[in-house]
C-alpha positions as CSV (number, residue, x, y, z in Angstrom):
1,M,56.7,44.3,57.2
2,P,58.8,43.9,54.6
3,H,58.6,39.9,53.8
4,V,62.4,37.8,53.7
5,A,62.7,34.5,51.6
6,I,65.6,32.8,54.0
7,V,68.3,30.6,51.1
8,I,70.1,27.7,53.0
9,L,72.0,25.8,50.8
10,N,72.8,22.1,52.1
11,W,75.1,19.1,50.9
12,N,76.1,16.8,53.3
13,G,75.8,19.0,56.3
14,W,72.0,18.2,57.9
15,A,73.3,18.9,61.7
16,D,74.0,22.1,61.3
17,T,71.5,22.6,58.6
18,I,68.8,21.8,61.1
19,Q,70.8,23.5,64.0
20,C,70.5,26.6,61.7
21,I,66.8,26.4,60.9
22,E,66.2,26.1,65.0
23,S,68.0,29.5,65.4
24,I,65.9,31.1,62.7
25,R,62.9,29.9,64.6
26,R,63.9,31.9,67.5
27,L,63.9,35.3,65.1
28,S,61.7,37.6,66.8
29,T,59.9,38.8,63.6
30,S,57.7,35.6,61.5
31,S,58.2,37.8,58.2
32,Y,60.4,35.2,56.5
33,D,60.2,31.7,54.9
34,I,62.9,29.3,54.9
35,I,64.0,27.6,51.7
36,V,66.5,24.8,52.3
37,V,68.3,23.7,48.5
38,D,69.8,20.4,49.1
39,N,72.6,20.0,46.6
40,N,71.9,15.7,46.3
41,S,74.0,15.3,49.4
42,S,74.5,11.7,50.0
43,D,74.4,11.4,53.8
44,S,70.7,10.8,54.4
45,S,70.3,14.9,54.4
46,I,67.3,14.7,53.0
47,E,65.6,11.7,55.4
48,N,67.0,13.6,58.6
49,I,66.2,16.9,57.4
50,R,62.6,15.4,56.9
51,R,62.3,13.8,60.6
52,Y,63.4,17.4,62.0
53,C,60.1,19.1,60.2
54,E,58.2,15.6,61.6
55,G,59.2,17.3,65.3
56,A,62.1,14.8,65.7
57,G,65.0,16.6,68.0
58,M,62.8,19.9,67.6
59,S,63.0,22.3,70.3
60,G,59.3,22.9,71.6
61,N,56.4,21.0,69.8
62,T,55.8,22.7,66.7
63,P,56.5,20.5,63.4
64,I,57.2,22.2,60.4
65,H,54.6,21.6,56.8
66,L,57.7,20.8,54.4
67,F,57.1,21.2,50.8
68,E,58.7,19.2,48.9
69,V,60.1,19.6,45.7
70,F,62.9,18.6,42.7
71,E,64.4,20.7,41.0
72,D,63.0,20.5,37.7
73,E,59.7,20.0,39.2
74,I,59.9,24.0,40.6
75,N,58.9,25.3,36.9
76,Q,56.0,22.8,36.9
77,T,54.0,22.4,39.6
78,G,55.0,25.3,42.0
79,L,53.6,26.5,44.9
80,D,49.7,25.4,46.3
81,P,49.3,29.0,47.9
82,S,46.6,28.1,49.6
83,S,47.8,24.7,50.6
84,Y,51.5,27.4,51.7
85,Y,50.0,30.1,52.6
86,G,47.9,28.6,55.0
87,E,50.7,27.6,57.4
88,E,52.6,30.3,59.9
89,P,55.8,31.2,58.9
90,G,57.3,29.5,61.2
91,R,56.1,26.3,61.0
92,R,56.2,26.0,57.0
93,M,59.2,25.6,54.9
94,I,60.5,25.0,51.4
95,L,62.6,21.9,50.5
96,I,64.0,22.0,46.8
97,K,66.5,18.7,45.7
98,N,68.2,19.2,43.6
99,H,69.7,16.0,40.6
100,D,73.4,16.9,41.2
101,N,76.0,19.1,43.6
102,Y,76.5,22.2,41.8
103,G,78.0,23.5,43.6
104,Y,78.0,27.4,46.2
105,A,77.0,29.8,42.9
106,R,74.1,28.0,41.3
107,G,73.0,25.9,44.0
108,N,71.7,29.3,46.2
109,N,70.7,31.1,42.5
110,I,68.4,27.2,41.5
111,G,66.7,28.7,45.3
112,I,67.1,32.6,44.6
113,R,65.1,32.1,41.3
114,F,62.2,29.9,43.1
115,A,61.8,32.9,45.6
116,L,61.6,35.6,43.4
117,N,59.0,34.0,41.5
118,A,57.1,31.7,43.9
119,L,57.1,34.1,47.1
120,K,57.9,37.4,45.9
121,P,60.4,38.2,48.7
122,D,61.3,42.7,49.9
123,Y,64.9,40.7,50.6
124,I,66.6,38.0,50.4
125,L,69.0,36.0,53.4
126,V,71.5,34.1,52.0
127,L,72.3,31.3,54.2
128,N,75.3,29.4,55.0
129,N,74.2,26.7,56.9
130,D,76.9,26.8,59.3
131,V,75.3,29.4,60.4
132,I,73.5,29.9,63.8
133,I,71.4,32.7,64.9
134,E,71.4,33.6,68.6
135,D,70.7,37.6,68.2
136,T,67.2,37.8,68.0
137,E,66.9,40.2,66.9
138,M,69.1,40.2,63.6
139,L,66.8,40.0,61.4
140,N,64.9,43.3,62.4
141,K,68.7,45.3,62.6
142,L,69.4,44.2,58.5
143,L,66.2,45.8,57.4
144,D,66.6,48.4,60.0
145,T,70.0,49.4,58.5
146,M,69.3,48.4,54.5
147,N,66.1,50.7,54.8
148,K,67.6,53.9,55.3
149,D,69.0,54.6,52.5
150,G,67.8,53.4,49.5
151,R,71.4,52.4,47.3
152,I,72.2,49.6,49.9
153,G,71.9,46.4,47.7
154,A,73.7,45.0,50.5
155,V,74.3,44.0,54.4
156,S,75.7,41.4,56.3
157,P,76.0,40.8,60.0
158,I,79.1,40.7,62.1
159,L,80.3,37.0,62.2
160,M,81.7,36.3,65.1
161,S,84.0,32.1,65.8
162,T,82.7,30.1,68.2
163,N,85.2,30.9,70.9
164,G,83.5,34.6,70.7
165,E,86.3,35.8,68.4
166,V,85.1,38.5,65.2
167,Q,86.1,37.5,61.9
168,R,87.3,39.7,60.1
169,A,85.8,38.6,57.0
170,C,85.0,41.4,54.7
171,T,87.5,43.7,52.8
172,R,87.0,47.2,52.5
173,N,87.9,47.2,49.1
174,L,88.0,44.5,46.2
175,P,91.1,43.0,46.0
176,D,94.1,45.0,44.2
177,F,97.7,42.5,43.3
178,L,99.2,43.0,46.7
179,D,96.4,41.4,48.0
180,F,96.0,38.4,46.0
181,I,99.6,37.5,47.0
182,F,99.9,38.6,50.3
183,V,96.5,37.4,51.5
184,H,95.0,35.1,49.9
185,T,97.7,32.3,49.2
186,F,100.3,30.7,51.9
187,I,102.4,34.0,51.7
188,G,100.2,36.1,53.9
189,Q,97.4,32.4,55.7
190,R,101.3,30.5,57.1
191,L,104.7,32.5,56.4
192,I,103.9,36.2,57.2
193,K,100.6,36.2,59.4
194,E,98.4,39.0,59.1
195,N,101.3,41.4,57.5
196,R,99.9,45.1,56.8
197,I,98.4,44.7,53.1
198,W,96.7,41.5,55.5
199,K,95.4,44.2,57.9
200,R,94.3,46.6,55.0
201,H,92.5,44.1,53.3
202,F,90.3,43.3,56.0
203,D,90.2,46.7,57.7
204,Y,91.9,46.6,60.7
205,D,91.2,50.1,61.6
206,Y,87.4,49.8,61.2
207,P,86.2,49.8,65.4
208,F,83.0,48.0,64.6
209,D,80.5,51.4,66.1
210,R,78.6,52.2,63.0
211,P,77.4,50.7,60.0
212,A,80.3,50.7,57.2
213,E,80.7,51.1,53.5
214,F,83.1,47.4,52.2
215,G,83.7,47.0,49.2
216,V,82.9,42.2,49.4
217,L,80.8,41.5,52.6
218,P,80.8,37.5,53.9
219,G,79.2,35.7,51.7
220,S,78.2,33.3,54.6
221,C,74.9,35.7,55.7
222,I,74.5,38.4,53.1
223,L,70.7,40.2,53.0
224,F,70.0,41.1,49.8
225,R,67.6,44.1,48.3
226,R,65.8,42.0,45.4
227,Q,65.9,44.8,43.2
228,A,69.7,44.7,44.5
229,I,70.3,40.9,43.5
230,T,67.9,40.3,40.1
231,E,70.1,44.1,38.8
232,I,73.0,41.9,38.9
233,G,72.5,38.7,37.8
234,L,72.2,36.7,40.7
235,F,75.9,34.6,41.8
236,D,78.0,33.9,38.6
237,E,77.6,30.1,38.2
238,N,80.7,30.2,36.1
239,T,82.4,29.2,40.2
240,F,81.5,25.6,41.6
241,L,83.1,26.9,45.2
242,Y,84.5,29.7,46.5
243,W,85.0,33.7,45.0
244,E,81.3,34.0,45.0
245,E,81.0,37.5,47.6
246,F,83.6,39.2,45.4
247,I,82.0,38.9,41.9
248,I,78.9,39.6,43.9
249,G,80.8,42.5,45.6
250,C,81.9,43.5,42.6
251,K,78.9,43.3,40.8
252,L,77.0,45.5,42.7
253,A,79.5,48.5,42.8
254,T,79.3,48.6,39.2
255,R,75.9,48.9,39.4
256,G,76.4,51.7,42.1
257,W,74.7,49.4,45.2
258,K,76.5,49.6,48.0
259,S,77.0,47.1,50.1
260,V,77.5,47.4,53.7
261,L,78.2,46.1,57.1
262,C,76.0,46.6,60.2
263,P,78.3,46.1,63.6
264,D,74.7,45.7,65.6
265,A,73.6,42.6,64.4
266,E,75.9,39.5,65.1
267,A,75.8,35.8,63.8
268,I,78.0,33.1,64.9
269,H,79.7,31.4,62.1
270,K,81.5,28.0,62.2
271,G,83.2,28.0,59.4
272,E,83.2,25.3,56.4
273,S,81.9,22.6,59.1
274,C,81.5,20.2,55.8
275,I,85.0,21.1,54.4
276,K,87.1,20.4,57.7
277,N,84.4,17.0,58.9
278,L,85.1,15.4,55.7
279,N,89.2,16.5,55.7
280,L,88.3,17.9,51.9
281,K,91.4,20.6,52.4
282,S,93.2,20.0,48.7
283,W,89.3,19.0,47.0
284,A,88.1,22.8,48.7
285,R,92.1,24.8,47.4
286,Y,91.4,23.2,44.4
287,W,87.6,24.6,43.5
288,S,89.0,28.0,44.9
289,I,91.3,28.3,42.6
290,K,89.8,28.0,40.3
291,S,86.9,30.6,41.1
292,E,90.1,32.6,41.8
293,L,91.5,33.2,38.7
294,Y,88.3,33.1,36.8
295,Y,87.8,36.1,38.8
296,L,91.1,37.6,38.6
297,K,90.1,37.0,34.2
298,N,86.7,38.2,34.3
299,Y,86.2,41.3,36.9
300,T,89.9,42.5,37.1
301,S,92.2,43.9,34.7
302,Q,95.6,43.2,36.4
303,N,98.0,43.0,33.0
304,Q,100.5,39.6,32.7
305,F,102.9,40.4,34.4
306,K,100.8,40.6,37.4
307,M,98.4,37.4,36.4
308,A,102.0,35.3,36.6
309,V,103.0,36.2,39.3
310,I,100.1,35.7,41.0
311,K,100.1,32.0,39.5
312,A,103.6,31.4,40.4
313,V,103.2,31.7,43.5
314,L,99.8,29.4,43.7
315,F,102.2,26.9,41.9
316,L,104.4,27.5,44.6
317,E,101.9,26.7,47.5
318,S,100.8,23.6,45.6
319,T,104.0,21.8,44.9
320,L,105.2,22.6,48.6
321,A,101.7,21.0,49.2
322,I,103.2,18.2,46.6
323,I,106.0,18.0,49.2
324,D,104.5,17.6,52.1
325,T,102.2,14.9,51.3
326,I,105.3,13.0,50.0
327,L,106.9,13.5,53.8
328,K,103.8,12.9,55.5
329,G,102.4,10.0,53.3
330,K,98.8,9.9,55.5
331,R,99.7,12.4,58.1
332,S,99.0,15.1,54.9
333,K,96.3,17.4,54.8
334,F,97.1,17.3,51.3
335,D,96.0,15.5,48.9
336,R,98.0,14.7,45.7
337,E,95.8,14.2,43.2
338,Y,93.7,17.3,43.6
339,E,96.9,19.5,44.1
340,L,98.5,17.9,40.5
341,K,94.9,18.9,38.9
342,I,95.6,22.3,40.8
343,I,99.2,22.5,39.0
344,S,97.3,21.7,35.5
345,T,94.5,24.3,36.0
346,I,96.8,27.2,37.3
347,C,99.5,25.7,34.0
348,G,96.4,25.6,31.2
349,N,94.1,28.6,32.6
350,T,91.8,30.5,30.3
351,G,89.7,32.2,32.2
352,N,86.7,29.6,30.8
353,K,84.1,28.0,33.0
354,N,84.6,25.8,35.6
355,G,84.6,22.0,35.2
């Protein structure tokens, strides 16, 4: 059986992470290792994950042997093979404790690099902590799809919302200018919902009846071939949050790797549980726009006029959000400080590293 390393990033979301781990342990295959990377959580995530592994709140009576290591100890101590591999796959887990919140890309990369160096897996499954796997054959189905074509570098299942609706998170092609305006701003998200460009972007014509190649797969659940993720240099750590899947899609395509959706496999994606629970809408928008501007500058060929139009629409969006905070005060779902930071970023963006 091919060996899969499953990397789960946790930041102040231990309840979701534990539910995700529980669902992994119900998979029909046991040829996997779970690596949880904690991005310096402040909500007692480490303690709660540790207690879960000891058996608290766990279904069944099979405690997990937890191997804990700090990020700066990874290359110094590694794993004791005789101790680690002496435990069955479903009864062992690795917890990497980061000293800071490094965001999505760098946080996941720490887990991926550790897996590649210490565990030597054939595949890497990057899984958001708010994903639940109810399809016990999901991993096998993804592997079967991957094995049909040696040029498939990444494959994802269909993502379902908790209400049973299909999440259209894949895009047939990488985004063009009109996509940036009518999909990735308030124009497509609130003013003209599900417009023609939106439907083309998310390929509403796809019937989910066969595996299909896409430009971008959902970042919340992607199985990577070891060779592919290594060849493209993992996630781009110049982004802190969001747009990672677009960059990955671009890097895979540039190297000639295919990104494929497997419609036979399913997973449930709650969708930004941590962002919603902590009321971080403007905080998330800030990082999303920083990453979008970085992606635009470094992974697309938009001319100056198109870049100016995109920035103008993003500027208008934050201006309207600030007006909302003035009119509604504390009842507003936006944060004026972060919306002002967004405007500052748009006006002064040079495409440098995110800070």
